[in-house]
C-alpha positions as a Markdown table, in Angstrom:
| # | Residue | x | y | z |
|---|---|---|---|---|
| 1 | Met | -13.4 | 9.4 | 25.9 |
| 2 | His | -11.0 | 7.0 | 24.2 |
| 3 | Arg | -8.0 | 5.6 | 26.1 |
| 4 | Met | -4.7 | 6.7 | 24.6 |
| 5 | Ser | -3.8 | 3.0 | 24.1 |
| 6 | Glu | -7.0 | 2.2 | 22.2 |
| 7 | Leu | -6.6 | 2.0 | 18.4 |
| 8 | Gln | -8.7 | 4.7 | 16.6 |
| 9 | Leu | -7.0 | 5.1 | 13.2 |
| 10 | Leu | -6.2 | 2.3 | 10.7 |
| 11 | Val | -3.8 | 3.1 | 8.0 |
| 12 | Phe | -3.7 | 0.8 | 5.0 |
| 13 | Asp | -1.2 | 0.1 | 2.3 |
| 14 | Leu | -2.8 | -0.3 | -1.1 |
| 15 | Asp | -1.0 | -2.8 | -3.4 |
| 16 | Gly | -0.8 | -6.3 | -1.9 |
| 17 | Thr | -3.0 | -5.2 | 1.0 |
| 18 | Leu | -6.3 | -3.9 | -0.2 |
| 19 | Val | -6.0 | -4.8 | -3.9 |
| 20 | Asp | -4.1 | -7.2 | -6.1 |
| 21 | Ser | -2.8 | -4.8 | -8.8 |
| 22 | Ser | 0.1 | -7.0 | -10.0 |
| 23 | Gly | -1.5 | -7.9 | -13.3 |
| 24 | Asp | -2.0 | -4.3 | -14.4 |
| 25 | Ile | 1.4 | -3.2 | -13.2 |
| 26 | Ala | 3.1 | -6.1 | -15.0 |
| 27 | Ala | 1.1 | -5.3 | -18.2 |
| 28 | Ser | 2.2 | -1.7 | -18.2 |
| 29 | Ile | 5.8 | -2.6 | -17.4 |
| 30 | Asn | 5.8 | -5.1 | -20.3 |
| 31 | Phe | 4.1 | -2.7 | -22.7 |
| 32 | Thr | 6.8 | -0.1 | -21.9 |
| 33 | Arg | 9.5 | -2.7 | -22.4 |
| 34 | Glu | 8.1 | -4.0 | -25.7 |
| 35 | Ser | 7.6 | -0.4 | -27.0 |
| 36 | Arg | 11.4 | -0.1 | -26.6 |
| 37 | Gly | 12.2 | -3.4 | -28.3 |
| 38 | Leu | 12.8 | -5.2 | -25.1 |
| 39 | Pro | 11.4 | -8.7 | -24.1 |
| 40 | Ala | 8.6 | -9.0 | -21.6 |
| 41 | Leu | 9.4 | -10.0 | -18.0 |
| 42 | Asp | 7.7 | -12.7 | -16.1 |
| 43 | Ile | 5.0 | -11.4 | -13.8 |
| 44 | Ala | 6.5 | -13.2 | -10.8 |
| 45 | Leu | 9.7 | -11.2 | -11.3 |
| 46 | Ile | 7.8 | -7.9 | -11.6 |
| 47 | Arg | 5.9 | -8.7 | -8.4 |
| 48 | Ser | 9.1 | -9.2 | -6.6 |
| 49 | His | 10.1 | -5.7 | -7.5 |
| 50 | Leu | 7.0 | -4.0 | -6.1 |
| 51 | Gly | 6.7 | -2.0 | -2.9 |
| 52 | Asp | 9.1 | 0.9 | -3.2 |
| 53 | Gly | 7.3 | 3.2 | -5.6 |
| 54 | Ala | 7.2 | 3.6 | -9.4 |
| 55 | Arg | 10.7 | 5.0 | -9.9 |
| 56 | Gln | 12.4 | 2.1 | -8.2 |
| 57 | Leu | 10.1 | -0.4 | -9.9 |
| 58 | Val | 11.1 | 1.0 | -13.3 |
| 59 | Gln | 14.8 | 0.9 | -12.3 |
| 60 | Arg | 14.5 | -2.7 | -11.4 |
| 61 | Cys | 12.4 | -3.8 | -14.4 |
| 62 | Phe | 14.7 | -2.0 | -16.9 |
| 63 | Pro | 18.2 | -3.4 | -16.0 |
| 64 | Glu | 19.2 | -2.4 | -19.6 |
| 65 | Leu | 19.4 | 1.2 | -18.3 |
| 66 | Thr | 22.9 | 1.4 | -17.0 |
| 67 | Gly | 25.3 | 4.1 | -15.8 |
| 68 | Asp | 23.9 | 7.6 | -16.2 |
| 69 | Glu | 20.8 | 6.2 | -18.0 |
| 70 | Ala | 19.7 | 4.4 | -14.8 |
| 71 | Glu | 19.4 | 7.8 | -12.9 |
| 72 | Gly | 19.0 | 10.5 | -15.6 |
| 73 | Glu | 16.8 | 11.5 | -18.6 |
| 74 | Gln | 16.3 | 8.0 | -20.0 |
| 75 | Leu | 15.0 | 6.8 | -16.6 |
| 76 | Asp | 12.7 | 9.8 | -16.4 |
| 77 | Leu | 11.3 | 9.1 | -20.0 |
| 78 | Thr | 10.8 | 5.4 | -19.3 |
| 79 | Leu | 9.1 | 6.2 | -16.0 |
| 80 | Ala | 6.8 | 8.7 | -17.7 |
| 81 | Ala | 5.9 | 6.2 | -20.4 |
| 82 | Phe | 5.1 | 3.6 | -17.8 |
| 83 | Arg | 3.0 | 6.0 | -15.7 |
| 84 | Glu | 1.0 | 7.2 | -18.8 |
| 85 | His | 0.1 | 3.6 | -19.8 |
| 86 | Tyr | -0.6 | 2.5 | -16.2 |
| 87 | Thr | -2.8 | 5.4 | -15.4 |
| 88 | Glu | -5.0 | 4.5 | -18.3 |
| 89 | His | -5.1 | 0.8 | -17.5 |
| 90 | Cys | -4.7 | 0.6 | -13.8 |
| 91 | Thr | -8.2 | -1.0 | -13.3 |
| 92 | Asp | -8.2 | -3.4 | -16.2 |
| 93 | Leu | -7.3 | -6.4 | -14.0 |
| 94 | Thr | -7.0 | -5.0 | -10.5 |
| 95 | Glu | -9.4 | -6.4 | -7.9 |
| 96 | Ala | -9.9 | -6.0 | -4.2 |
| 97 | Tyr | -8.8 | -9.0 | -2.2 |
| 98 | Ala | -11.6 | -11.3 | -0.9 |
| 99 | Gly | -13.4 | -9.9 | 2.1 |
| 100 | Val | -12.1 | -6.3 | 1.8 |
| 101 | Met | -15.4 | -4.6 | 1.2 |
| 102 | Glu | -17.2 | -6.5 | 3.9 |
| 103 | Thr | -14.4 | -6.1 | 6.5 |
| 104 | Leu | -14.1 | -2.3 | 5.8 |
| 105 | Glu | -17.9 | -2.0 | 6.3 |
| 106 | Arg | -17.5 | -3.6 | 9.8 |
| 107 | Leu | -14.4 | -1.6 | 10.7 |
| 108 | Lys | -15.8 | 1.8 | 9.7 |
| 109 | Ser | -18.2 | 1.8 | 12.6 |
| 110 | Arg | -15.4 | 1.9 | 15.2 |
| 111 | Tyr | -12.3 | 3.3 | 13.4 |
| 112 | Arg | -11.2 | 6.1 | 11.2 |
| 113 | Met | -9.3 | 4.9 | 8.1 |
| 114 | Ala | -6.7 | 6.2 | 5.7 |
| 115 | Val | -4.5 | 4.9 | 2.9 |
| 116 | Leu | -0.7 | 5.4 | 2.8 |
| 117 | Thr | 0.9 | 4.0 | -0.4 |
| 118 | Asn | 4.1 | 4.4 | -2.3 |
| 119 | Lys | 2.0 | 4.3 | -5.6 |
| 120 | Tyr | 1.5 | 7.8 | -7.0 |
| 121 | Arg | -1.8 | 9.3 | -5.8 |
| 122 | Ala | -3.6 | 9.7 | -9.1 |
| 123 | Ala | -3.6 | 6.0 | -9.9 |
| 124 | Ser | -4.4 | 5.1 | -6.3 |
| 125 | Val | -7.5 | 7.2 | -6.2 |
| 126 | Ile | -8.6 | 5.9 | -9.6 |
| 127 | Ile | -8.3 | 2.3 | -8.3 |
| 128 | Leu | -10.0 | 3.0 | -5.0 |
| 129 | Glu | -12.9 | 4.8 | -6.7 |
| 130 | Lys | -13.4 | 2.2 | -9.4 |
| 131 | Leu | -13.6 | -0.6 | -6.8 |
| 132 | Gly | -15.9 | 1.3 | -4.5 |
| 133 | Leu | -13.4 | 1.6 | -1.7 |
| 134 | Leu | -12.7 | 5.4 | -1.7 |
| 135 | Pro | -15.5 | 6.4 | 0.6 |
| 136 | Phe | -14.1 | 4.4 | 3.4 |
| 137 | Phe | -11.0 | 6.5 | 3.7 |
| 138 | Glu | -10.6 | 10.1 | 5.0 |
| 139 | Ile | -7.2 | 10.6 | 3.5 |
| 140 | Val | -5.2 | 8.9 | 0.6 |
| 141 | Val | -1.5 | 9.7 | 0.7 |
| 142 | Gly | 0.4 | 8.7 | -2.3 |
| 143 | Gly | 4.1 | 8.3 | -3.1 |
| 144 | Asp | 4.4 | 11.6 | -5.1 |
| 145 | Gly | 6.9 | 13.2 | -2.8 |
| 146 | Pro | 10.5 | 12.4 | -2.0 |
| 147 | Cys | 9.9 | 10.6 | 1.3 |
| 148 | Leu | 8.3 | 7.2 | 0.6 |
| 149 | Lys | 7.8 | 4.4 | 3.1 |
| 150 | Pro | 9.8 | 3.3 | 5.1 |
| 151 | Cys | 10.1 | 7.0 | 5.9 |
| 152 | Pro | 7.7 | 7.6 | 8.7 |
| 153 | Glu | 6.7 | 11.1 | 7.5 |
| 154 | Gly | 3.5 | 9.9 | 5.8 |
| 155 | Leu | 2.2 | 8.2 | 8.9 |
| 156 | Leu | 3.1 | 11.2 | 11.1 |
| 157 | Ser | 1.4 | 13.6 | 8.6 |
| 158 | Ile | -1.8 | 11.5 | 8.7 |
| 159 | Ala | -1.6 | 11.5 | 12.5 |
| 160 | Gln | -1.3 | 15.3 | 12.6 |
| 161 | Thr | -4.1 | 15.9 | 10.0 |
| 162 | Leu | -6.6 | 13.6 | 11.7 |
| 163 | Glu | -5.4 | 14.7 | 15.2 |
| 164 | Arg | -4.4 | 11.3 | 16.5 |
| 165 | Glu | -1.4 | 10.1 | 18.4 |
| 166 | Pro | 0.9 | 7.4 | 17.0 |
| 167 | Gly | -0.2 | 5.1 | 19.9 |
| 168 | Gln | -3.7 | 5.3 | 18.6 |
| 169 | Met | -2.8 | 4.0 | 15.1 |
| 170 | Val | -1.9 | 0.9 | 13.3 |
| 171 | Met | -0.2 | 0.5 | 9.9 |
| 172 | Ile | -1.4 | -2.5 | 7.9 |
| 173 | Gly | 0.6 | -3.7 | 4.9 |
| 174 | Asp | 2.3 | -6.5 | 3.1 |
| 175 | His | 5.8 | -5.2 | 2.7 |
| 176 | His | 8.7 | -4.6 | 5.1 |
| 177 | Thr | 8.6 | -0.9 | 4.2 |
| 178 | Asp | 5.1 | -0.7 | 5.8 |
| 179 | Leu | 6.4 | -2.3 | 8.9 |
| 180 | Glu | 9.5 | -0.2 | 9.1 |
| 181 | Ala | 7.6 | 3.0 | 8.6 |
| 182 | Gly | 5.2 | 2.0 | 11.4 |
| 183 | Arg | 8.1 | 1.1 | 13.7 |
| 184 | Arg | 9.8 | 4.4 | 13.0 |
| 185 | Ala | 6.6 | 6.4 | 13.5 |
| 186 | Gly | 5.8 | 4.6 | 16.8 |
| 187 | Val | 2.6 | 2.9 | 15.6 |
| 188 | Lys | 1.6 | -0.7 | 15.8 |
| 189 | Thr | 1.9 | -2.8 | 12.6 |
| 190 | Ile | 0.0 | -5.7 | 11.0 |
| 191 | Phe | 1.6 | -7.8 | 8.3 |
| 192 | Cys | -0.5 | -9.2 | 5.4 |
| 193 | Glu | 1.1 | -12.4 | 4.4 |
| 194 | Tyr | -1.3 | -13.0 | 1.5 |
| 195 | Gly | 0.2 | -10.0 | -0.4 |
| 196 | Phe | 3.3 | -9.9 | -2.6 |
| 197 | Gly | 5.7 | -8.3 | -0.2 |
| 198 | Val | 8.0 | -9.7 | 2.4 |
| 199 | Arg | 8.4 | -8.7 | 6.1 |
| 200 | Gly | 12.2 | -8.8 | 6.0 |
| 201 | Glu | 13.7 | -8.6 | 9.5 |
| 202 | Glu | 10.8 | -6.6 | 10.9 |
| 203 | Ser | 8.6 | -8.0 | 13.7 |
| 204 | Pro | 5.0 | -6.9 | 13.3 |
| 205 | Asp | 2.5 | -6.8 | 16.2 |
| 206 | Ala | 0.2 | -9.2 | 14.3 |
| 207 | Val | 0.1 | -11.2 | 11.1 |
| 208 | Ile | -3.0 | -12.0 | 9.0 |
| 209 | Gly | -3.5 | -14.6 | 6.4 |
| 210 | Gln | -6.6 | -13.0 | 4.9 |
| 211 | Phe | -8.1 | -9.5 | 5.0 |
| 212 | Ser | -11.1 | -10.6 | 7.0 |
| 213 | Asp | -8.8 | -11.5 | 9.9 |
| 214 | Leu | -8.7 | -7.8 | 10.7 |
| 215 | Ser | -12.2 | -8.0 | 12.2 |
| 216 | Ser | -10.7 | -9.9 | 15.2 |
| 217 | Val | -7.0 | -8.9 | 15.1 |
| 218 | Val | -7.5 | -5.1 | 15.3 |
| 219 | Pro | -9.8 | -5.2 | 18.4 |
| 220 | Glu | -7.3 | -7.6 | 20.0 |
| 221 | Leu | -4.4 | -5.2 | 19.4 |
| 222 | Ser | -6.5 | -2.4 | 20.9 |
| 223 | Gly | -7.5 | -4.6 | 23.9 |
| 224 | Thr | -11.2 | -4.0 | 23.3 |
| 225 | Gly | -12.3 | -7.4 | 22.1 |
| 226 | Ser | -14.0 | -8.3 | 18.8 |
| 227 | Asp | -17.3 | -8.8 | 20.5 |
| 228 | Gln | -18.0 | -5.0 | 20.4 |
| 229 | Phe | -18.7 | -5.4 | 16.6 |
| 230 | His | -21.8 | -7.2 | 17.6 |
| 231 | Arg | -23.2 | -4.7 | 20.0 |
């Protein structure tokens, strides 16, 4: 039997953690802007707006929408246009980060795995499937509902579905929303500093500079030691 303190379930963010999707997101934002006669935005600016779901991304990338427009029908129409283009083009440029496939192959022998992302689920599944990553994950929870990270609801729902306790889980992501969601759910957290988010004032249990670091960091957090991968 597993000890209650031993990690059994790894929950991954998607954008900036498993994949670099910033090129496709920026292309769809700028397509939507240009279709409305607005100038394109720099990709670095768009990257800085990622992490809180599509609706907030569009709000931030369309500052021209003011007053009621920023919350009402015009925002809904702009969001729908962005999503339509992005869903069709979400794998044009998107790639898994170096070491993702190999590291997931190693981790799957010891851990159950899931994805919790603020990206809407349809695009998330398309990306994971296209990159050959979908079979690694038992559950993919997207940001289609009202409670996005940092709300802990997604993590707690995954815990309930897979019959695991928060103390047996770790949330892995590149954004302060991932870390806050983990803290509020009572799960350990790992911050991916190679992504395009920021940790803010959160204090993760571990920090990794590249995805492959998880092969040693996760067993260390669990107290089991990375040598067990080689048994």
